[in-house]
PAKOLGU-746738 format. One record per residue (C-alpha): z negated, y negated, x negated. Coordinates in steps of 0.1 Angstrom, whole numbers, m for minus. Each point is the difference from the previous one (the first is absolute). Example, Ala and Ser with C-alpha at 12.3 -4.5 7.8 and 13.67 -1.06 7.14 Angstrom:
m78  45  m123 $
7  m34  m14 $
END
This chain:
89  m213  860 $
m27  m24  m13 $
1  m37  2 $
m1  m5  m37 $
32  21  m5 $
17  m18  27 $
m7  m33  m15 $
12  14  m35 $
32  7  16 $
6  m32  17 $
m7  m20  m34 $
23  21  m17 $
27  m5  26 $
m5  m37  m2 $
3  1  m38 $
32  19  4 $
14  m25  25 $
m8  m29  m24 $
15  15  m31 $
30  10  21 $
6  m36  11 $
m6  m9  m39 $
28  26  m8 $
23  m10  29 $
4  m34  m22 $
15  20  m27 $
29  12  23 $
23  m28  m12 $
m2  14  m36 $
8  36  10 $
26  3  m28 $
m22  m9  m27 $
m28  22  13 $
25  32  m1 $
12  m9  m33 $
m39  m2  m10 $
m1  36  15 $
28  13  m21 $
m16  m12  m31 $
m33  15  10 $
18  34  6 $
13  m3  m36 $
m36  m11  m13 $
m15  33  16 $
28  21  m12 $
m2  m12  m35 $
m34  14  m1 $
11  34  8 $
28  m5  m25 $
m26  m8  m27 $
m23  28  8 $
27  27  m1 $
17  m16  m32 $
m34  m2  m14 $
m9  34  7 $
33  14  m17 $
m7  m21  m28 $
m34  12  m7 $
13  37  5 $
28  m5  m26 $
m23  m17  m24 $
m28  24  2 $
18  29  11 $
m15  4  33 $
m18  34  14 $
18  27  m18 $
28  m24  m10 $
10  m1  39 $
29  m24  6 $
3  m23  30 $
30  m5  20 $
3  m35  m11 $
1  13  m38 $
25  25  12 $
23  m27  12 $
m3  m23  m30 $
6  29  m24 $
32  10  19 $
11  m36  m3 $
m7  0  m37 $
20  31  m3 $
31  m17  16 $
m3  m31  m20 $
m7  16  m33 $
16  32  m15 $
m22  19  m24 $
m17  m15  m32 $
m27  m22  19 $
m36  1  3 $
m1  10  36 $
m39  m6  3 $
2  m38  m16 $
27  m8  23 $
m18  11  30 $
m31  m18  m8 $
21  m31  m6 $
19  2  32 $
m34  7  20 $
m17  m31  m18 $
29  m21  8 $
m1  10  36 $
m35  m8  2 $
8  m36  m14 $
27  m4  27 $
m22  12  28 $
m27  m23  m10 $
24  m30  m2 $
13  9  36 $
m36  3  15 $
m8  m35  m18 $
30  m16  16 $
m4  16  34 $
m36  m11  1 $
9  m35  m10 $
28  m4  26 $
m20  15  29 $
m29  m20  m9 $
19  m32  0 $
19  4  30 $
m31  7  21 $
m19  m28  m15 $
31  m22  9 $
0  11  35 $
m37  m4  2 $
1  m36  m13 $
29  m9  21 $
m21  13  31 $
m29  m18  m7 $
19  m33  m6 $
17  4  33 $
m34  8  16 $
m16  m32  m15 $
28  m20  10 $
m3  14  38 $
m38  m4  m1 $
0  m37  m13 $
30  m6  27 $
m22  15  26 $
m30  m22  m9 $
22  m30  m2 $
12  6  36 $
m31  11  17 $
m14  m25  24 $
m25  m28  m11 $
m27  17  21 $
1  31  m24 $
m12  m22  m29 $
m31  m13  19 $
m15  36  m2 $
15  11  m34 $
m13  m8  m36 $
26  m13  m25 $
m16  21  m27 $
4  32  22 $
37  m8  8 $
7  m6  m38 $
m18  35  m10 $
21  18  26 $
32  m15  m13 $
m7  5  m37 $
m27  25  m6 $
8  25  27 $
38  0  m4 $
m9  7  m38 $
m20  31  10 $
29  11  24 $
25  m6  m30 $
m21  22  m23 $
m3  28  26 $
36  0  9 $
9  7  m37 $
m26  24  m6 $
6  20  31 $
39  1  m3 $
m1  6  m38 $
m22  28  4 $
18  16  30 $
35  m4  m18 $
m10  11  m33 $
m31  23  0 $
11  29  23 $
28  6  m20 $
m20  3  m32 $
m25  23  21 $
31  22  9 $
13  1  m37 $
m34  8  m13 $
m5  28  28 $
34  17  m8 $
m9  1  m37 $
m34  18  9 $
18  24  24 $
27  11  m25 $
m27  5  m27 $
m25  22  18 $
5  2  39 $
m32  17  8 $
m23  m27  m22 $
24  m27  16 $
m6  10  34 $
m39  0  m3 $
1  m32  m19 $
23  m16  27 $
m24  11  28 $
m32  m14  m14 $
18  m33  m13 $
m5  m18  33 $
m36  0  m5 $
5  m31  m22 $
8  m23  28 $
m33  8  18 $
m19  m28  m18 $
25  m24  9 $
m4  10  38 $
m38  m3  m3 $
4  m38  m12 $
29  m13  18 $
m19  m12  31 $
m26  m19  m21 $
26  m16  m19 $
18  m15  30 $
m31  m13  15 $
m12  m18  m30 $
35  m12  m8 $
3  m18  36 $
m34  m15  m6 $
9  m10  m36 $
32  m19  12 $
m23  m19  28 $
m22  m11  m28 $
30  m12  m21 $
11  m21  31 $
m37  m15  0 $
2  m8  m36 $
33  m19  5 $
m13  m18  30 $
m33  m11  m16 $
21  m12  m33 $
27  m19  20 $
m28  m17  23 $
m19  m11  m31 $
30  m13  m18 $
13  m18  29 $
m35  m15  9 $
m7  m6  m36 $
m12  m38  6 $
m23  12  30 $
m14  28  m21 $
m9  m21  m29 $
m12  m30  23 $
m27  23  14 $
m6  19  m32 $
9  35  16 $
16  14  m30 $
m28  27  m3 $
4  8  35 $
38  5  m3 $
m5  20  m31 $
m27  21  18 $
24  7  28 $
29  9  m24 $
m23  23  m21 $
m14  18  31 $
35  9  11 $
11  9  m37 $
m29  23  m3 $
9  17  32 $
36  4  m10 $
m12  15  m34 $
m21  24  18 $
29  12  21 $
22  1  m28 $
m23  19  m22 $
m3  26  30 $
38  4  1 $
2  4  m38 $
m28  28  1 $
17  18  29 $
33  0  m20 $
m15  5  m33 $
m18  32  13 $
36  17  6 $
10  4  m36 $
m32  17  m15 $
2  24  28 $
38  8  m4 $
m5  2  m39 $
m25  25  4 $
20  22  24 $
30  m3  m28 $
m25  13  m26 $
m13  29  18 $
37  8  8 $
10  m2  m36 $
m31  23  m10 $
10  26  25 $
38  0  m11 $
m12  7  m35 $
m23  29  12 $
29  15  21 $
25  m2  m27 $
m22  19  m24 $
m2  32  22 $
36  m5  14 $
15  m2  m35 $
19  m34  5 $
22  m11  m30 $
m11  m33  m17 $
29  m20  16 $
m9  14  34 $
m39  m11  m7 $
15  m35  m12 $
23  m7  29 $
m24  12  27 $
m28  m24  m13 $
26  m29  m4 $
15  5  34 $
m36  2  16 $
m8  m33  m19 $
32  m16  10 $
m8  10  36 $
m35  m20  m3 $
13  m35  0 $
27  4  30 $
m27  17  19 $
m27  m27  m8 $
27  m27  11 $
11  18  30 $
m36  5  11 $
m8  m36  m7 $
28  m11  24 $
m24  6  29 $
m26  m25  m17 $
27  m26  m4 $
11  2  34 $
m36  m2  10 $
m5  m32  m20 $
33  m17  9 $
m3  7  38 $
m30  m27  1 $
24  m26  m16 $
28  11  23 $
m21  m3  31 $
m12  m35  m11 $
39  m11  m6 $
13  16  31 $
m28  m17  20 $
18  m35  m8 $
35  15  4 $
m8  12  34 $
m18  m30  12 $
20  m14  31 $
15  m32  m5 $
m9  m19  33 $
17  m31  m10 $
37  10  m7 $
34  m7  12 $
3  19  32 $
31  19  11 $
27  m24  11 $
m17  m32  m16 $
26  m28  m9 $
m1  m32  m19 $
m16  m31  15 $
27  m28  2 $
m14  m33  m16 $
m12  m24  9 $
m25  10  24 $
m4  m26  29 $
m33  13  16 $
m29  21  m7 $
m19  13  26 $
m32  23  2 $
m2  16  34 $
m35  17  10 $
m3  9  m37 $
m30  23  m7 $
m11  16  m32 $
m27  23  m14 $
m3  11  m37 $
m12  37  13 $
5  17  30 $
m28  m3  25 $
m13  m30  m19 $
m9  m35  13 $
35  m19  3 $
4  m28  m28 $
24  m15  25 $
m2  1  36 $
29  m10  23 $
14  m29  m21 $
30  m17  12 $
17  m30  m15 $
34  m14  m7 $
12  m24  m27 $
35  m16  m2 $
20  m3  m30 $
m13  m29  m24 $
m33  1  17 $
m36  m1  m20 $
m24  22  16 $
m34  m3  m13 $
m25  27  2 $
m37  m6  2 $
m32  19  4 $
m32  15  m14 $
m1  28  m27 $
13  30  17 $
18  m15  30 $
30  17  m9 $
24  m27  m14 $
12  19  m31 $
7  32  20 $
20  m21  26 $
22  m16  m28 $
2  36  m18 $
17  14  30 $
29  m22  m4 $
15  15  m29 $
m12  34  11 $
m27  6  m24 $
m16  16  28 $
14  10  35 $
m14  m11  33 $
m19  27  18 $
7  m16  34 $
25  m28  8 $
29  m9  m18 $
11  m26  m26 $
34  m15  6 $
24  m19  m19 $
26  m18  22 $
m8  28  28 $
0  29  m26 $
m26  22  m8 $
m8  m3  m37 $
m2  38  m2 $
38  2  9 $
8  m21  m29 $
4  13  m35 $
m30  m9  m22 $
24  m12  m29 $
16  m26  24 $
m31  m11  18 $
m21  m6  m33 $
29  m16  m13 $
m3  m29  25 $
m39  m5  m7 $
m16  m19  m28 $
m38  9  m7 $
m25  m22  m19 $
m36  16  1 $
m33  m14  m11 $
m2  29  m30 $
34  m7  m21 $
13  32  m18 $
19  m8  m31 $
15  27  m23 $
m2  4  m36 $
36  m14  m6 $
14  m34  m5 $
m3  m31  21 $
37  3  10 $
m3  37  9 $
m31  m5  21 $
17  m29  19 $
30  21  5 $
m18  31  10 $
16  8  33 $
31  m20  m9 $
14  21  m31 $
33  m17  1 $
m12  m35  1 $
13  m24  m27 $
m21  m20  m25 $
12  m33  18 $
m14  17  35 $
m30  9  m16 $
m6  m33  m15 $
8  m18  33 $
m27  24  21 $
m26  m9  m28 $
8  m37  5 $
m2  4  38 $
m36  17  m8 $
m9  m29  m24 $
m3  26  m26 $
29  m11  m23 $
m21  m25  m22 $
m29  22  m9 $
26  30  m6 $
19  m22  m27 $
m35  m7  m16 $
m4  37  m6 $
9  14  m36 $
32  15  10 $
5  m18  33 $
16  23  25 $
1  26  m25 $
m38  1  m7 $
m16  36  8 $
m29  m3  26 $
m31  21  m9 $
m6  27  25 $
m9  m13  35 $
7  m34  m15 $
m35  m6  m14 $
9  m27  m24 $
13  m22  28 $
m23  m23  22 $
m4  10  37 $
24  m28  10 $
26  9  m24 $
1  36  11 $
4  m12  36 $
28  m24  m7 $
19  29  m17 $
m5  22  29 $
13  m27  23 $
30  m5  m23 $
5  39  4 $
0  m3  37 $
23  m27  0 $
24  14  m22 $
8  26  26 $
6  m31  24 $
m16  17  29 $
2  m15  36 $
m34  13  7 $
m30  m9  m22 $
m36  15  2 $
m28  m19  m17 $
m32  20  0 $
m28  m24  m11 $
23  m10  m28 $
m25  m28  m12 $
m33  11  10 $
m11  11  m36 $
11  m29  m18 $
m17  m31  m14 $
7  m33  16 $
27  m12  m27 $
16  35  1 $
1  2  38 $
17  m35  m1 $
28  11  m21 $
4  33  16 $
0  m17  35 $
27  m23  m11 $
20  31  m9 $
m6  14  35 $
10  m31  18 $
32  4  m19 $
3  37  8 $
m5  m6  38 $
29  m22  6 $
25  14  23 $
m18  34  2 $
m21  20  27 $
m34  1  m15 $
m31  20  10 $
m29  m16  m20 $
m35  11  m2 $
m13  m30  m13 $
m31  m20  m12 $
15  m35  m4 $
m2  m24  27 $
33  m15  m7 $
18  32  6 $
m16  6  33 $
3  m34  12 $
37  3  m1 $
4  34  14 $
21  4  30 $
m25  22  15 $
m34  11  m14 $
m14  36  11 $
m36  5  0 $
m10  38  m4 $
m34  14  7 $
m5  37  m2 $
37  9  0 $
10  m22  31 $
14  m34  2 $
m26  m19  18 $
16  m36  m4 $
34  m14  m7 $
16  m34  m3 $
3  m31  m23 $
m27  m14  m19 $
m10  m27  22 $
2  20  32 $
m23  26  m14 $
m23  m25  m14 $
m3  m16  36 $
m8  33  13 $
m32  3  m16 $
1  36  m8 $
0  24  m30 $
27  m19  m17 $
m21  m32  2 $
m29  18  m14 $
20  16  m30 $
16  m34  m6 $
m35  m16  m1 $
m13  26  m24 $
31  5  m25 $
24  m31  2 $
m20  m30  11 $
m9  m8  m35 $
34  5  m17 $
19  m28  m10 $
32  m6  19 $
31  m9  m20 $
END
């Protein structure tokens, strides 16, 4: 056995596994699918009925070969004799009955096609709706670390474009498998009762029509997978260019971004054209085979002395077999193409959620009286240098803990372990003696408020942004939080006050206004623990002063971890932790650390000495 054939079998098995997994999602809708199969059976059976009745109709009108009467004509004639007794145009009634039967069969065929198609489309759309919900839910619940190595555009592409391909493939494959086999059987039966010998020869050579599909199937899958990756690249480039529009314009890089987009777009175009060429090559070959078959039938019928109605039925049946044979042979192509999309979607769904509620996790009682980091170590990747190395600290309720240190010292990573954005790779984070991993995420994060340097606001009203995370809050509670955050006055000055819709990411607000809304959002939850991650470092002096006033209000009566750049915050901290290369190298109060003359004094002289004290 060659390596090539072995590899081909493995790929085929993988495709079957992926598609089987997709079809398993249809299991809750088995009843609708069975009903669709029933209508598919009626659809295929009606074709045989149309051919049989049509053959009898032609024989009645044109007299057939030597006036031969079919079994169907005999049955209809007998019925006419029972209903009418003499004095009627037997031939006219027979023709009318056959034509009426043709119309009824055509109506049955149309209705059965409609209901079969509708039921399958309903199931496919429903499956994809559920799949999209599961995919988006999975993305939302993946640990924060996952997003550091993933592009937003690619995740969007998998949620929207890939699932769209899956929906199309489920619809096409199930529709074809439910309807077309019955059509083939109906047409084949018509062939067999017309001329057995010719039918057997025709059916024996008919599978040759699927050879082109097998030749091009592997090529379609390869280019389909690469094409989906190019779509993800296009989404990512566009998302970055739009989100960073100010930077793109400031540096005059519009042409560069356009060139990046155009190159990926051209590559996607080439991939799609190759898929189109592969799929388009199937039809001409199959049509050529069909024409050759029709010619051979005509030659055979001349020497076999077939009647006119037999020739017509045979040709119509062969033509009727062409469409289902084409669709069934393309099922392989559709599965090849959709397997690439399914692979990308299931890759996300199968990603292990490393930060989740552990079995037996219980709610964390409020309020928390002590927070302790016990020998905590953390690395972003296995085997990588630790970002935090044997960190031990404790904070009592109501204390202000300031974290200082150079860039990359591990300050943000340290505070991110508290709400379990990441889990420590060594040591433990304890709240009142309980490992945070033994607490439910919902109860843990409900006790923590977070204000970061980069404030994210949603394209919604001011009130909705403040109430994000507290959906049951009343308007009075929202306004009270805004007052505490020193945001109430500028909100009232907006066109519709609290009902003003903020543009995406709050781009129409100043940095200080966005920060104060973020503070109000954190305060509305009334968390006993507050994390301030460089909340004022990117603001101008005036905005910083306003935000600092809001922060001073926010910190009252709470346990606060502050990564701070402002001297006033650090001076009144109950303890200052100086981090360097992931380790706490100094700790104490402001005056004590200055007197020590170490790293803190050096940082103080560089960053804080020139700040105005309040």
